[in-house]
N, C-alpha and C positions, 0 to 999 in steps of 0.2 A: 675579454676585451669590451669594454662598454664604446658603445657608439662614440662618444665625446674623445675617447681616446683613438679611435680611429681616425677620426677627422684630424686631431693634433697631429699622430702621425704621416696621413698623407699630407700634411701640408708641410711638413719638417721636411719630406722627403721631396716636392717636389721643390721649396726652398732650397736646398742642397744641390740638387739636378741644376737648377738655373743658377747657381754660385759654381758649381763643376763646370757647367758649361760657357760660362764667360771667361773662365781661368784659361778652358782649352783652347778658346778662342783668340785669347790674348799671345797665346804661344806659337799663331802660325806664321809659317817663315813668308818673307813677302814671296809670290810666284805669280808672274806674269800670266800665265795659261787660265790663273783662276781668278783674274783682276786683281790681283794685291799685290801693285808695283811698289820698288822699295821707296823707302820716303827719308827725309833730312838725317833720321838716326845712321840708316844705314849708309847715307852718303858721306855725311860729314864724320861721323864716329867711328862707327866701325871698317868703313871704308872697303865694305862689301861689294860696290858700283861702279863699274868703269864705264869711262867715258864711253858713249852711244847708245847706253841701255837708257829704256823705258823709267822714267820715276813720276811721281807724283807728291808734291808739298802743298804745306798748308802755312802761312804766314800773314804778316801783318807788313803793308807797305811802310817801306820807313823813306824811300825815295823815289822819284818819279823818273830821272832822266838821267840815266836809263831807269826799269823800275827793279827795285830791291827791295825784296822781301825780308823778313827776320822772323826767327823761328828757334824754338827752345825745346828741343829733344835731349831729355835727361837734365836740363835747367842750365844745359850750356850756352847763350845764344850766338847763332850761326846765320850766315846771310847768304841771301842767293840771288844773282842778278837775273830776269827774267828777259828773254829776247822774243821779238813776236808780234804782229799786229794786236791779239787777243789782247795783249797787257795794255793797250795804249790808253783805256779809260780810267784806270786806276786812279785812286788820289791816297794821299798820305792818310794813313790811319785804317784804310780798307783793308778787309781780310780778303786773302784770296788763295783759291784753290787752283795750283796750277800742275796741268800734266803735260808731260813733253820729253822730249831728249837730252840725257847729259851732255852737254858740251866740255865741261871740265868740272873740276871738284866744286865749282861755286856758279857755274853759269848754266842755265837751261833755256834750250829751245822749246818755248811752248809750243804748244798742238791746241790745246785746249784750257779753259779758265772757268773759275765759278767767282765772281766779284761778292762778299755781302759787305752793306754798309754795317758801323756799328748799333743803329738803333732797329735793325732786321732783328738781331738776337733777342732784345727786348721787348718788341712786338709779339716774336715768336712764342715769351716764357708767358707775356702779358696773356695773349690769347689761349692759352693752353691751361693754366690756372683757371681762367673764367670758365672753358669747357669743362674744367674738372669739376668744379662747384658746381655747375649746369644739371651733370651728368649723377655728381653725388647726391643734391637734390631731389632729382625726380627716380632716383633709387630709394633714398628714406620715403619720398611719399607713396611707392608704391609697394614697398616693402617694409617688412616687422622683419629684427633681428634680434634671434633668443640666443643670451650668451650663455644661458645655463645648459643647453644642448651644442651649442654652436652653429646653430642651423637658419637660415634665412627661410621666410614662406611670406605668400601674397596676404595683402592687408583685405579686409572684408569691407 
C-alpha cells in the first residue's frame, strides 16, 4: 500500500471512529449517578420520570410571572413552570438551562440555572469563526500542504 493510501485509510478510520462514538454517546440513557439527568423528552413524552426526581431542562422563556419555558423534544412544544429564586432574572426570549426537582409533570423546583441571552450565541459564533480564520492563516503561513502525498511540511 502506498503512503497516500495508508494516510487515506487512517483518515477514514478516524472519521468512522468519530461517527461511531457520536452515535454511541447519543444512545446513553439518563443516569443521575453519571451526571446525565432526564430532560424534557423523558418527562413529557416518555413519562419515565416521577415527581421528586432530579431533572435538567433547556428552553426559552415565554412568560415571567411565573417563569415558564418552552422546549421542543421530538418537535412537540412542551412547557414547564420553573419555581425558585434562581429564575427571577429571566426575561422573555432568554434561553434557560434549569436543574432541579420535578414537582409535577409541568413544574420544576429549580436549584441551579444558566441564563443565556440571544446575543451571546451570536457572539460565540462570531468569535469562534474569527479565531478559526486566524489559526488557518497562521497554519498556512508556516506550513506547506502537498496534495500529491497528502502531507504537511514546514515552510523554509
